[in-house]
C-alpha positions in Angstrom: -195.9 25.8 -71.9 -195.2 27.9 -68.8 -197.5 29.6 -66.3 -196.7 33.1 -65.2 -198.2 34.9 -62.2 -198.3 38.7 -62.5 -199.7 41.6 -60.5 -201.6 44.1 -62.8 -201.5 47.8 -61.9 -204.3 49.5 -63.8 -204.5 53.2 -64.6 -200.8 53.7 -64.9 -199.2 56.5 -66.9 -197.6 53.9 -69.2 -197.8 50.2 -70.2 -194.8 48.2 -69.0 -193.7 44.8 -67.7 -191.4 45.1 -64.7 -189.6 42.4 -62.7 -188.7 43.2 -59.1 -188.4 41.6 -55.7 -192.2 41.2 -55.6 -192.4 39.3 -58.9 -193.7 40.4 -62.2 -195.7 43.6 -62.3 -197.6 44.6 -65.5 -198.6 48.3 -65.6 -201.4 49.2 -67.9 -203.2 52.4 -68.8 -206.7 50.8 -68.9 -209.1 50.9 -66.1 -210.2 47.6 -64.5 -213.5 47.6 -66.2 -215.1 44.9 -68.4 -211.7 43.1 -68.8 -209.9 46.0 -70.4 -207.0 46.0 -68.0 -206.6 42.2 -68.2 -206.6 42.3 -72.0 -204.0 45.0 -72.1 -201.9 43.1 -69.6 -202.1 39.9 -71.7 -200.9 41.8 -74.8 -198.1 43.6 -72.9 -196.9 40.3 -71.4 -196.9 38.7 -74.9 -194.9 41.6 -76.3 -192.4 41.4 -73.4 -191.9 37.7 -73.9 -191.6 37.9 -77.7 -194.6 35.7 -78.5 -197.9 36.4 -80.3 -200.8 37.6 -78.2 -202.7 34.4 -79.0 -200.0 32.4 -77.2 -200.9 34.0 -73.9 -204.1 32.9 -72.2 -205.6 33.9 -68.9 -206.0 30.9 -66.5 -207.0 32.5 -63.2 -207.7 35.9 -61.7 -210.1 37.5 -64.1 -211.5 39.8 -61.4 -208.3 40.1 -59.3 -205.1 42.1 -59.6 -203.1 38.8 -59.3 -203.5 36.9 -62.5 -202.1 33.7 -63.9 -201.4 33.4 -67.6 -200.3 30.3 -69.6 -197.8 31.0 -72.4 -197.7 28.5 -75.2 -194.4 27.6 -76.9 -192.3 28.9 -74.0 -190.3 26.9 -71.4 -189.3 28.1 -67.9 -185.7 28.7 -69.0 -187.0 30.9 -71.9 -189.0 32.9 -69.4 -186.0 33.5 -67.2 -183.9 34.5 -70.3 -186.6 36.9 -71.7 -187.5 38.4 -68.3 -184.2 38.5 -66.3 -184.8 38.4 -62.5 -187.7 36.0 -62.6 
């Protein structure tokens, strides 16, 4: 299991997972209302890592743009291979 810290950018024109100098950024179309942006970010992160959505669980940051997710069945070296630049 690995923990991943991401910054969620709501109300974007597209859904995407990006890795840059500031870390992992997940852009989502949803507004930050009633957990919609968090749920979309969780699913986008799962897709980018090649795991099922149920393998990604929010650990911290439900009401924040900075969120921490746990990913079951993934090791740190898998994370670096699937998201180069991390």
